N, C-alpha and C positions, 0 to 999 in steps of 0.2 A: 594507386589511389592517392588522392591528396589527403592531407591531414584534416581538412574540413569535411571531406566525405566520410572518413573514418569516425570523426566526432559525431557527425549526423547519424550514422548507423548505430553508434554506441548509445546515443540519446534515444533513438527510436526503440532499440531493443530494451533499454531500461524503462522506457515509458510503457511498452507493451507488458513487460513483467509486472510493473507497478499496477497497471490497469487490471490485469488478471488477479493479482493478489488482493487488491482492494475490493474488487467486485465479489470475489469468492468469500472474503472475510465479512463483508457487509451482508451478503446473502446468507451466510452461515449464522450470523447474529440475528437476522430476521427470522430464520427458521427456528432457531432455539428459543427466541422470544415468543414466537407464535405457540410453540409447544408448551412453554411454561405458562402462557396465558390460558391455553385451552385445557391443559391437564396440570392443575396446580399440585405437584408432587411435594414441593418443599413448603412445609408449614412453619410459620413464625411463632415465637413464644407469645404468651399472653401480654407481655409488656408493650406490644405494638397494637395499633388500632386496627390493623388489617390481619387477616389470617394467613394469607399467602403473599408471595412476592408479586408486587404489581408490575405490569409490563405496559408500556405506552410507546406507540410508534409515532414519530414525528418526522414527516417527510422533509421538513426544513433542516432538521438536525442531521438526518441521514445524508442529505445533499451537502451540507457543510462539512461533514466528516469525509465524504468522498472527495470533495474539492480540495480540502486541506491535504489529504493523503496524496492526491495526484500532484499537487504543487511540491510537496516535500520529496516525492519520488523523482520529479523532474530535476530538482536541484541536487538530489543525491546522485543522479547520473550525469549532471552537468559538470560537477566538480572534477570527477576523474577524466571526463572527456577533455576538459581544458588542460589537465596534466599530460594527457596523451600528446597534445599538440607540441609540447616542449621536447618530446623525444623524436629522434629520427628513426622511422620504422625500418629503413634499410640497415641502419647500425644495429638495431635490436635483433633483427633477423640474422645478421652476420655474426655478431659477437655475443648475443644473449644479454639478459639483464644482469649487469655486473654491479 
């Protein structure tokens, strides 16, 4: 395989992992937010104007967080993939990482 193919696979796998982690994290936050909104178990002291923790869902904010995390995940996998291109894979397999 060429170095470009290895880098492409590395970026693809990193992006898939980032997509799964981001989607599960956002879904978890939405589920927890829904339960906090539906069943207000946490009460606030009298110093606040509200009795329970307010929860608000904004699709724009959710999309912005998702997009930002996907971009950061892409760059997080891009940096090591560029470093891989500087190594000779045959040399690494023959002699190991010294």
